[in-house]
C-alpha positions in Angstrom: -107.1 84.9 42.0 -108.4 87.6 44.1 -111.6 88.0 42.1 -111.9 84.1 42.0 -111.4 83.4 45.6 -114.2 86.1 46.6 -116.5 84.7 44.1 -115.9 81.1 45.2 -116.4 82.3 48.8 -119.6 83.9 48.1 -120.8 80.9 45.9 -119.9 78.5 48.7 -122.0 80.3 51.0 -125.1 80.9 48.8 -125.2 76.9 48.1 -124.3 75.7 51.5 -125.1 78.8 54.0 -121.2 78.2 54.9 -120.0 81.0 57.1 -116.5 79.6 56.9 -116.4 79.5 53.3 -117.7 83.2 53.1 -114.9 84.2 55.5 -112.1 82.2 54.0 -112.9 83.1 50.4 -113.4 86.8 51.2 -110.4 87.3 53.4 -108.1 85.0 50.9 -109.5 87.1 48.1 -108.8 90.6 49.9 -105.3 89.4 50.6 -104.9 88.2 47.2 -106.1 91.8 45.9 -103.9 93.9 48.3 -100.9 92.0 47.3 -101.6 92.6 43.3 -102.2 96.3 44.4 -99.0 96.3 46.2 -97.0 94.5 43.5 -98.5 96.8 40.9 -97.2 99.9 43.1 -93.9 98.5 44.1 -94.8 98.7 47.6 -93.2 96.6 50.5 -94.6 92.9 50.9 -96.8 92.6 47.8 -95.3 89.3 46.6 -94.8 88.1 50.3 -98.8 88.7 50.7 -99.4 86.8 47.5 -97.3 83.9 48.8 -99.2 84.0 52.3 -102.5 83.9 50.6 -101.6 81.0 48.1 -100.4 79.0 51.2 -103.6 79.7 53.2 -105.7 78.6 50.1 -103.4 75.6 49.6 -103.5 74.4 53.2 -107.3 74.8 53.5 -108.2 73.2 50.1 -105.8 70.2 50.3 -107.8 68.2 52.8 -110.9 68.5 50.7 -109.0 67.8 47.3 -110.9 64.3 46.3 -114.3 66.1 47.3 -114.8 67.5 43.8 -113.7 69.4 41.1 -113.5 72.8 42.8 -111.3 71.7 45.7 -109.2 70.3 43.1 -108.9 73.2 41.0 -108.3 75.4 44.3 -105.6 73.1 45.4 -103.8 72.9 42.0 -104.2 76.6 41.5 -103.1 77.8 44.9 -100.1 75.5 44.6 -99.1 76.9 41.2 -99.6 80.5 42.4 -97.5 79.4 45.6 -94.7 78.1 43.5 -94.4 81.3 41.3 -94.6 83.6 43.9 -92.0 81.5 46.3 -89.7 81.5 43.3 -90.1 84.9 42.7 -89.2 86.1 46.5 -86.5 83.4 46.5 -85.0 85.2 43.3 -85.2 88.7 44.4 -83.7 87.8 47.5 -80.4 87.1 45.6 -80.2 83.4 46.5 
């Protein structure tokens, strides 16, 4: 997800010169990559970071869902990732 978000942000910028696409894509992508590294190392807050990145991506892509396949795929994949990480965090907390 991290790599896809970074590539998507750079692609969005290249096509439309959209600074918000670049900043959001790279920012969320870096958060996903940091989270993956934290999860891999077993350090604190990796799962929560991934859940936060999924929520940010979902909330930013949802209003554009019907505007084409890219926003629709972003919305669906971020929702799926958010459900996965949310469920994982919930189950690890002993609920």
